[in-house]
Backbone bond lengths (Angstrom), bond angles and torsions (degrees), N, CA, C in turn:
res aa  C-N    CA-C-N  psi(-1)  N-CA   C-N-CA  omega(-1)  CA-C   N-CA-C  phi
1 X - - - 1.491 - - 1.575 109.21 -
2 X 1.266 114.25 149.82 1.461 118.08 177.01 1.508 106.51 -156.07
3 X 1.403 111.31 149.65 1.525 118.11 170.64 1.517 104.95 -141.31
4 X 1.323 119.67 -167.52 1.430 125.13 -177.27 1.511 113.98 -62.69
5 X 1.324 116.39 -26.70 1.477 120.55 -174.84 1.440 115.83 -99.96
6 X 1.335 118.64 -32.05 1.493 123.75 -177.61 1.396 121.14 -153.16
7 X 1.353 117.72 175.46 1.497 122.02 178.11 1.569 103.02 -127.56
8 X 1.324 114.81 139.08 1.489 120.04 175.42 1.545 109.62 -114.48
9 X 1.230 121.10 128.30 1.496 127.60 -177.89 1.433 113.13 -124.79
10 X 1.379 121.81 127.10 1.453 120.06 178.63 1.480 106.25 -72.11
11 X 1.413 111.45 145.81 1.523 115.59 171.71 1.508 109.89 -72.28
12 X 1.359 113.09 150.93 1.463 120.21 178.72 1.520 110.33 -64.39
13 X 1.377 113.02 -51.26 1.453 118.81 177.26 1.456 109.84 -105.39
14 X 1.334 113.27 117.71 1.432 116.42 -170.81 1.568 107.41 -117.73
15 X 1.393 116.31 124.50 1.391 120.94 177.25 1.572 106.82 -82.40
16 X 1.317 115.33 -28.26 1.389 121.24 -177.02 1.642 100.72 -123.87
17 X 1.378 115.97 130.18 1.491 122.25 -176.77 1.570 107.51 -61.85
18 X 1.409 114.49 126.14 1.448 118.07 179.04 1.587 111.87 95.17
19 X 1.280 117.19 -2.00 1.454 118.43 -179.44 1.516 112.11 -65.86
20 X 1.348 115.07 137.25 1.463 120.56 -178.29 1.565 112.24 -161.00
21 X 1.261 108.46 -167.03 1.585 111.76 -173.57 1.586 103.62 -131.97
22 X 1.303 113.12 141.44 1.445 123.96 172.74 1.512 108.81 -98.25
23 X 1.312 117.42 123.24 1.463 119.79 175.52 1.512 111.81 -115.88
24 X 1.403 115.97 111.98 1.412 120.48 -178.12 1.604 107.89 -65.68
25 X 1.421 117.47 146.25 1.427 117.52 179.39 1.558 111.56 -87.19
26 X 1.375 114.18 -9.69 1.552 114.73 168.85 1.449 106.70 -117.69
27 X 1.366 115.29 142.26 1.442 122.34 -178.09 1.454 114.02 -68.03
28 X 1.307 119.42 135.45 1.425 121.65 173.03 1.553 104.65 -137.65
29 X 1.316 116.70 143.44 1.515 122.96 -176.16 1.523 110.96 -59.65
30 X 1.349 115.90 -50.06 1.516 122.38 177.75 1.440 108.89 -136.37
31 X 1.334 114.31 170.84 1.450 124.98 177.83 1.525 110.81 -58.92
32 X 1.303 112.88 -34.13 1.520 118.34 177.49 1.503 118.55 -69.90
33 X 1.314 113.80 -9.28 1.443 121.61 178.94 1.556 114.21 -97.14
34 X 1.345 114.72 4.25 1.406 120.33 178.10 1.607 110.02 -72.48
35 X 1.300 117.40 142.11 1.431 120.82 175.68 1.467 112.43 -69.50
36 X 1.209 115.61 157.88 1.531 119.64 174.92 1.510 111.17 -62.92
37 X 1.355 113.55 -37.64 1.518 119.19 178.65 1.573 109.44 -58.85
38 X 1.335 114.05 -42.54 1.531 120.63 179.30 1.420 109.35 -64.58
39 X 1.307 119.47 -55.11 1.445 122.80 176.52 1.546 116.70 -46.37
40 X 1.334 112.96 -48.75 1.489 121.58 -179.11 1.559 106.51 -64.15
41 X 1.369 118.23 -43.52 1.477 119.58 -176.47 1.572 108.47 -64.29
42 X 1.311 120.78 -34.91 1.468 122.79 -177.03 1.599 105.94 -67.72
43 X 1.388 110.93 -46.36 1.522 113.37 179.74 1.536 114.18 -62.79
44 X 1.277 118.31 -34.11 1.369 128.16 -178.50 1.599 108.05 -64.95
45 X 1.320 113.37 -41.73 1.493 117.08 179.81 1.507 111.25 -66.79
46 X 1.356 119.56 -36.51 1.451 119.16 -173.31 1.565 111.29 -84.37
47 X 1.407 118.35 -25.34 1.389 120.27 -175.99 1.511 112.34 -111.74
48 X 1.346 118.46 36.87 1.434 121.31 173.21 1.489 113.60 -72.20
């Protein structure tokens, strides 16, 4: 899945069904540096 802010990819080896990684399209030093707009965009993608 992908949107304007990030890409989500499932892990090949999943200990938990549906486990994956979210990759932001804009670099941020830490997760705490994400903008509120980006965080909301990620949530929107998962809870459509």
